[in-house]
C-alpha positions as CSV (number, residue, x, y, z in Angstrom):
1,M,32.5,130.4,-99.0
2,G,30.7,130.0,-102.3
3,T,28.8,133.2,-102.3
4,N,31.7,135.1,-101.0
5,L,34.0,133.8,-103.7
6,I,31.6,135.2,-106.2
7,Y,31.6,138.4,-104.4
8,L,35.3,138.3,-104.3
9,V,35.9,137.5,-107.9
10,Y,34.0,140.6,-109.3
11,G,34.9,142.5,-106.3
12,V,38.5,142.6,-106.6
13,A,38.3,143.2,-110.4
14,G,35.9,146.0,-109.7
15,A,38.0,147.8,-107.0
16,A,41.1,147.5,-109.4
17,V,39.1,149.2,-112.1
18,Y,38.0,151.9,-109.7
19,A,41.5,152.4,-108.6
20,L,42.5,152.9,-112.2
21,T,39.8,155.4,-113.0
22,V,40.7,157.4,-110.0
23,V,44.4,157.6,-111.1
24,S,43.2,158.5,-114.6
25,M,40.9,161.2,-113.2
26,C,43.7,162.7,-111.4
27,K,45.9,162.7,-114.4
28,T,43.2,164.3,-116.6
29,R,41.8,166.8,-114.0
30,A,43.1,169.7,-116.0
31,K,40.6,168.8,-118.7
32,L,37.7,168.3,-116.3
33,S,35.5,170.3,-114.1
34,A,37.2,170.8,-110.8
35,T,34.0,170.4,-108.9
36,F,33.3,167.1,-110.7
37,V,36.7,165.7,-110.0
38,T,36.4,166.6,-106.2
39,L,33.0,165.0,-105.9
40,F,34.0,162.0,-107.9
41,L,37.0,161.4,-105.7
42,L,34.8,161.9,-102.6
43,T,32.4,159.4,-104.0
44,A,35.2,156.9,-104.9
45,A,36.5,157.1,-101.3
46,T,33.1,156.7,-99.7
47,N,32.2,153.7,-102.0
48,L,35.4,151.9,-101.6
49,F,35.2,152.3,-97.8
50,T,31.6,151.2,-97.8
51,Y,32.7,148.1,-99.7
52,V,35.5,147.2,-97.1
53,N,33.3,148.0,-94.1
54,T,30.5,145.8,-95.7
55,W,32.9,142.8,-95.9
56,M,34.2,143.2,-92.4
57,A,30.8,143.8,-90.8
58,L,28.7,141.4,-92.6
59,R,30.1,139.1,-95.3
60,L,32.9,137.4,-93.5
61,Q,30.8,136.1,-90.7
62,T,30.9,132.6,-92.3
63,E,34.6,132.5,-92.7
64,S,36.4,130.6,-90.0
65,W,39.8,132.3,-90.7
66,F,38.1,135.6,-89.8
67,F,36.6,134.5,-86.5
68,G,39.4,135.8,-84.3
69,Y,38.5,139.3,-85.5
70,Y,34.9,139.0,-84.3
71,E,36.1,137.6,-81.0
72,F,38.3,140.6,-80.7
73,I,35.7,143.3,-81.4
74,N,33.2,141.5,-79.0
75,R,35.9,142.4,-76.3
76,V,36.4,145.9,-77.7
77,V,32.7,146.8,-78.0
78,V,33.3,150.3,-79.5
79,I,34.6,148.7,-82.8
80,S,31.5,146.6,-83.1
81,Y,29.3,149.7,-82.7
82,V,31.6,151.7,-85.2
83,H,31.1,148.9,-87.9
84,Q,27.3,148.8,-87.4
85,F,27.0,152.7,-87.2
86,L,28.9,152.9,-90.5
87,V,26.7,150.4,-92.3
88,G,23.9,152.7,-92.0
89,L,25.6,156.0,-92.2
90,L,27.4,155.1,-95.3
91,Y,24.1,154.4,-96.9
92,Y,23.2,158.1,-96.4
93,S,26.8,159.2,-97.5
94,Q,26.5,157.2,-100.8
95,N,23.2,158.7,-101.8
96,L,24.3,162.1,-100.9
97,N,27.3,161.9,-103.0
98,A,25.1,160.8,-106.0
99,F,22.8,163.8,-105.2
100,L,25.9,166.1,-105.2
101,M,27.2,164.8,-108.4
102,T,23.7,165.3,-110.0
103,L,23.6,168.9,-108.7
104,D,26.9,169.6,-110.0
105,R,26.0,168.6,-113.5
106,F,23.0,170.5,-113.3
107,F,24.6,173.7,-112.5
108,A,27.2,173.0,-115.2
109,I,24.7,172.4,-117.9
110,A,21.4,174.1,-117.0
111,G,21.8,176.2,-113.9
112,F,24.2,178.8,-115.1
113,L,22.8,181.6,-112.9
114,W,24.1,179.7,-109.8
115,K,27.2,178.1,-111.2
116,E,29.6,180.5,-109.8
117,I,28.0,180.3,-106.3
118,W,28.1,176.6,-106.4
119,N,31.7,176.6,-107.5
120,R,32.7,178.8,-104.5
121,H,30.5,177.0,-101.9
122,Y,30.0,173.4,-102.9
123,K,32.6,171.9,-100.4
124,M,30.9,173.6,-97.5
125,F,27.4,172.5,-98.8
126,A,28.6,168.9,-99.1
127,L,30.2,169.0,-95.7
128,A,27.1,170.4,-94.0
129,I,24.7,167.9,-95.5
130,H,27.0,165.0,-94.6
131,A,27.3,166.3,-91.1
132,V,23.5,166.6,-90.7
133,C,23.1,162.9,-91.5
134,I,25.1,161.8,-88.5
135,P,22.6,162.8,-85.8
136,I,19.8,161.6,-88.0
137,H,21.3,158.1,-88.4
138,Y,22.3,158.1,-84.7
139,C,18.8,158.9,-83.5
140,T,16.8,156.7,-86.0
141,G,19.2,153.8,-86.0
142,G,18.6,153.0,-82.5
143,F,22.1,154.2,-81.1
144,L,20.5,156.7,-78.9
145,Y,18.9,154.0,-76.7
146,Q,21.0,153.4,-73.6
147,N,19.9,149.7,-73.3
148,R,21.0,148.9,-76.8
149,E,23.7,146.2,-77.0
150,N,25.1,144.5,-80.1
151,S,27.6,141.8,-80.5
152,F,28.8,139.1,-83.0
153,V,27.5,135.6,-81.5
154,Y,29.1,132.4,-82.7
155,N,26.4,129.8,-83.8
156,P,28.0,126.2,-83.7
157,V,25.1,124.8,-85.9
158,T,26.0,127.1,-88.8
159,N,29.6,127.5,-87.8
160,A,29.2,131.3,-88.4
161,Y,29.0,134.4,-86.4
162,T,25.8,136.5,-86.5
163,L,25.2,140.0,-85.3
164,Q,22.5,140.1,-82.4
165,F,20.9,143.0,-80.9
166,K,19.7,143.4,-77.4
167,G,17.4,146.3,-76.2
168,T,15.1,148.6,-77.9
169,S,14.5,147.6,-81.5
170,S,15.2,150.4,-84.1
171,T,14.3,148.4,-87.3
172,I,11.1,150.3,-88.1
173,S,12.4,153.9,-87.5
174,S,15.8,153.2,-89.3
175,L,14.2,151.7,-92.3
176,S,11.5,154.2,-92.5
177,T,13.9,157.0,-92.3
178,Q,16.2,155.4,-94.9
179,V,13.2,154.9,-97.3
180,A,12.0,158.5,-96.7
181,F,15.6,160.0,-97.2
182,G,16.3,157.9,-100.2
183,S,12.9,158.7,-101.9
184,V,13.4,162.4,-101.5
185,L,16.9,162.4,-102.9
186,L,15.7,160.2,-105.8
187,M,13.0,162.6,-106.7
188,F,15.4,165.6,-106.7
189,C,18.0,163.8,-108.7
190,L,15.4,162.7,-111.3
191,I,14.1,166.3,-111.7
192,F,17.6,167.8,-112.1
193,N,18.8,165.1,-114.4
194,I,15.6,165.5,-116.7
195,I,16.3,169.1,-116.8
196,S,20.0,168.7,-117.6
197,F,19.3,166.1,-120.2
198,H,16.7,168.4,-122.0
199,R,19.1,171.3,-121.9
200,L,21.9,169.2,-123.2
201,R,19.7,168.0,-126.1
202,Q,18.6,171.6,-126.9
203,T,22.2,172.7,-127.1
204,Q,23.0,170.0,-129.5
205,I,20.0,170.4,-131.6
206,S,20.7,174.2,-131.8
207,G,24.0,173.6,-133.2
208,K,26.0,174.9,-130.3
209,N,29.4,173.4,-129.6
210,V,29.0,170.9,-126.7
211,K,32.2,169.5,-125.5
212,I,32.5,165.8,-125.3
213,V,34.0,166.3,-121.8
214,E,30.8,167.7,-120.5
215,R,28.6,164.8,-122.3
216,S,31.1,162.3,-120.6
217,M,30.8,163.7,-117.2
218,F,27.1,163.8,-117.3
219,A,26.9,160.2,-118.6
220,I,29.0,159.1,-115.7
221,S,26.7,160.9,-113.3
222,I,23.6,159.4,-114.9
223,C,25.0,156.0,-114.5
224,I,25.7,156.5,-110.8
225,F,22.2,157.9,-110.4
226,I,20.6,154.7,-112.0
227,T,22.3,152.4,-109.7
228,Q,21.3,154.7,-106.7
229,A,17.8,154.5,-107.8
230,M,17.9,150.7,-108.1
231,N,19.1,150.4,-104.5
232,I,16.5,152.8,-103.2
233,L,13.8,151.0,-105.0
234,I,14.8,147.7,-103.6
235,L,14.9,149.4,-100.1
236,I,11.3,150.6,-100.7
237,A,10.4,147.1,-101.7
238,M,11.9,145.7,-98.5
239,F,10.1,148.3,-96.4
240,Y,6.7,147.3,-98.0
241,F,7.1,143.5,-97.8
242,I,8.5,143.5,-94.2
243,L,6.4,146.2,-92.6
244,I,3.2,146.5,-94.7
245,S,2.4,143.1,-96.5
246,S,4.4,140.8,-94.1
247,N,5.6,138.8,-97.2
248,M,8.6,137.3,-95.7
249,E,9.4,135.2,-98.9
250,A,9.6,138.2,-101.1
251,Y,11.6,139.9,-98.4
252,K,14.3,137.0,-98.3
253,L,14.5,137.2,-102.1
254,L,15.1,141.0,-101.9
255,I,17.8,140.3,-99.2
256,A,19.5,137.9,-101.5
257,I,19.7,140.5,-104.3
258,M,20.6,143.4,-102.1
259,P,24.4,142.7,-101.7
260,F,24.8,142.5,-105.5
261,L,23.1,145.9,-106.1
262,S,25.0,147.4,-103.2
263,D,28.3,146.3,-104.8
264,L,27.1,147.8,-108.1
265,F,26.7,151.1,-106.3
266,S,29.9,150.9,-104.4
267,I,32.4,149.7,-107.0
268,G,30.3,150.0,-110.3
269,P,31.3,153.8,-110.9
270,G,34.7,152.6,-111.9
271,V,33.3,150.5,-114.7
272,Y,30.9,153.2,-115.9
273,T,33.8,155.6,-116.1
274,I,35.7,153.3,-118.3
275,V,32.7,152.5,-120.5
276,V,31.6,156.0,-121.1
277,P,33.7,157.8,-124.0
278,G,35.7,160.7,-123.0
279,P,39.2,161.7,-121.8
280,I,39.0,159.6,-118.6
281,R,38.6,156.4,-120.7
282,R,41.3,157.4,-122.9
283,Q,43.7,158.1,-120.1
284,C,42.7,154.6,-118.6
285,F,43.6,152.7,-121.8
286,S,46.8,154.7,-122.1
287,L,47.7,153.5,-118.6
288,L,46.6,149.9,-119.4
289,L,48.3,149.7,-122.8
290,P,51.5,151.7,-122.8
291,C,53.2,149.1,-124.8
292,C,50.6,149.3,-127.6
293,K,50.8,153.0,-127.6
294,A,54.5,153.0,-127.9
295,Q,54.4,150.4,-130.6
296,A,51.8,152.4,-132.4
297,K,54.0,155.5,-132.2
298,D,57.2,153.8,-133.4
299,S,55.1,152.4,-136.3
300,S,53.9,155.9,-137.1
301,N,57.4,157.2,-137.0
302,I,58.7,154.5,-139.2
303,H,55.9,155.2,-141.7
304,V,56.8,158.9,-141.7
305,I,60.5,158.1,-142.4
306,S,59.6,155.7,-145.1
307,V,57.4,158.2,-146.9
308,H,59.9,160.9,-146.5
309,T,62.6,158.6,-147.9
310,A,60.5,157.7,-150.9
311,H,59.7,161.3,-151.6
312,T,63.4,162.2,-151.6
313,L,64.3,159.3,-154.0
């Protein structure tokens, strides 16, 4: 319960902040790029769903009050399969969303020749690459094997449930595919972000008017990319320690770190969005501090009336 309590303390706060940024994004969407808003909302939905699924499939295995759920899904096997399938599939989805946001900022800042094409077809492109990941994960994650069985088994010694697999092992193929997939996306995101950042600096240096909105959206995209890169690098390290060097001590250390980085990727964007200056942050503060805003307005009105009265006298 101790570790879960830590997860819960920052997790609830992070999810609440994320919900606030989503509401603020919807309220200020007229000032923002339509493609960016759509992809941000897609990312938010994916991240929050990932966060909930992670809790249900992995983190509540030690909580006695949740044992009834694991007993239930052991009887309804399809739910257990769905949970485990989503754990891997949502890894692909989260990384794809980060890639799509990077690509969106690239076309907005540097890739002007393809911007109109992107604006017309980005939804179909996003749907297509997400759809492709389903059979990839199904085949490489071991779900293709007919002798695969997975269930949550109660361990009376630890008083916890653990997920156990029977049948053909898919650890090597699954982890290898995720590492390769993440590494390729990471490389492309890095290239596109460098080009976009260089173009943004050139625009500022040459004295052209760069909207703070564009800088704000790019900064949010960069923050998401950084957490994506951290997760992929940790995954690459896990791949090395478990399959190449067989260093189980280092592997166990990474396993302990991974949940925190996963949460940073899942619910962190809400915090980045509030930290980054721009219209979304202003809207967040106006939603959080309506009383302060009203008091400031009343104070301003009183000051104007006082000045007008003094001038009249």
